[in-house]
C-alpha positions, -999 to +999 in steps of 0.1 A: +000+000+000+012+035-009+001+062+015+013+095+028-010+101+058-035+083+080-069+095+092-087+078+122-122+077+134-123+079+172-153+062+189-152+025+186-119+026+167-094+044+190-115+044+221-137+016+235-168+039+238-195+024+216-207+000+242-209+028+267-230+049+243-253+019+236-258+011+273-264+047+283-289+053+255-308+021+266-307+033+302-320+068+292-349+051+273-358+030+303-356+059+327-380+080+305-404+051+299-394+047+262-389+015+243-352+008+234-354+006+196-320-011+190-320-008+152-328+029+154-299+034+177-275+012+157-282+032+125-269+063+144-234+049+149-208+070+132-230+100+125-229+135+139-254+152+163-277+166+137-280+132+119-285+114+152-314+137+161-330+132+127-326+094+129-340+091+164-369+115+158-379+096+127-375+062+144-395+072+175-421+094+159-436+128+165-445+123+201-408+120+212-394+147+235-360+145+219-342+172+240-352+154+272-340+120+258-308+136+245-300+153+278-307+122+299-285+101+275-256+126+274-256+131+311-251+094+316-227+091+287-205+120+297-201+108+332-186+076+319-169+086+287-159+123+289-154+130+326-130+101+328-106+082+305-121+055+283-102+022+276-080+024+245-087-003+218-062-030+211-032-021+190-040+017+189-008+030+207+015+007+189+001+016+155+002+054+162+037+052+175+049+032+145+032+056+120+047+086+138+082+069+137+077+066+099+070+103+095+034+097+086+011+127+096-020+117+114-055+132+118-088+124+134-122+125+116-149+120+143-186+127+143-183+139+180-182+176+188-148+192+191-147+198+229-159+163+235-134+147+211-104+166+224-114+158+260-117+121+252-084+120+233-067+140+260-079+118+288-066+088+269-032+105+262-037+102+225-043+138+214-006+145+210-003+120+181-026+140+158-019+171+138-056+179+134-090+168+148-119+173+124-153+169+141-189+165+133-198+201+143-174+215+116-191+199+086-224+204+068-228+167+060-226+138+084-210+104+076-217+085+053-210+117+033-173+120+027-170+157+038-153+150+071-126+128+056-119+153+028-116+180+055-092+159+075-070+152+044-070+189+035-059+197+071-028+176+065-022+190+030-024+155+016-047+143-013-074+120+000-063+092-023-030+091-005-045+086+029-052+055+049-085+057+067-094+036+098-131+031+108-153+008+127-188+017+115-207+013+083-214+050+080-178+058+085-165+032+060-189+045+034-177+081+040-140+072+038-145+051+006-165+079-009-136+103-001-113+080-022-092+068+007-077+034+013-099+020+040-094-004+069-125-014+089-120-027+125-156-036+134-169-029+169-205-034+177-216-045+142-199-068+117-199-056+081-227-068+059-221-086+026-232-054+009-207-033+027-179-058+020-185-053-017-170-018-014-137-036-014-121-022+017-100-043+041-116-057+072-094-067+102-101-078+137-078-053+154-053-025+147-026-049+158-033-070+127-031-038+106+003-029+121+017-063+112+005-058+076+019-023+072+053-033+086 
């Protein structure tokens, strides 16, 4: 593989946060007397705040008090995932250290908001690896649109076609592929469907496997 930069998703890829988000959304639904609509929730993974709102409101219908659900969910989530350090996924530090040693510039392309993203990465002592952090609040179009990956590539002054992209979610993979990047998927909560695999990206169990390949 020929590449000049690497762009990483954050949640579920660098940080073991997706299960926390899943659990706290389920808890918020229970506390507010709402059904936990798992497929509605899962379709939100990898998308930014505006897209999450749209997906949940469509999935739950007009009677939903979305601000109340969002606030309850985020209060629970932030207590576990922002106010304290999250576990780092397998192989993350070794891969970041190796890429840095090879002179490869690194960026983050996350659907989280900027303060939240920087807090999470800082708590995990990962922020220093990255030259830029592009976030969901800085783009007009959520993943699976490629805008955030194109923004990340531009921030590094590298053409998107010369970037490796690392993702866990379907929405993220579709965005990175559409941006023209060379894509590795490390699935977290959901395994890729046969339809997604037809995009031709690489699917690996961990970033440790990726590091062995790149070496």
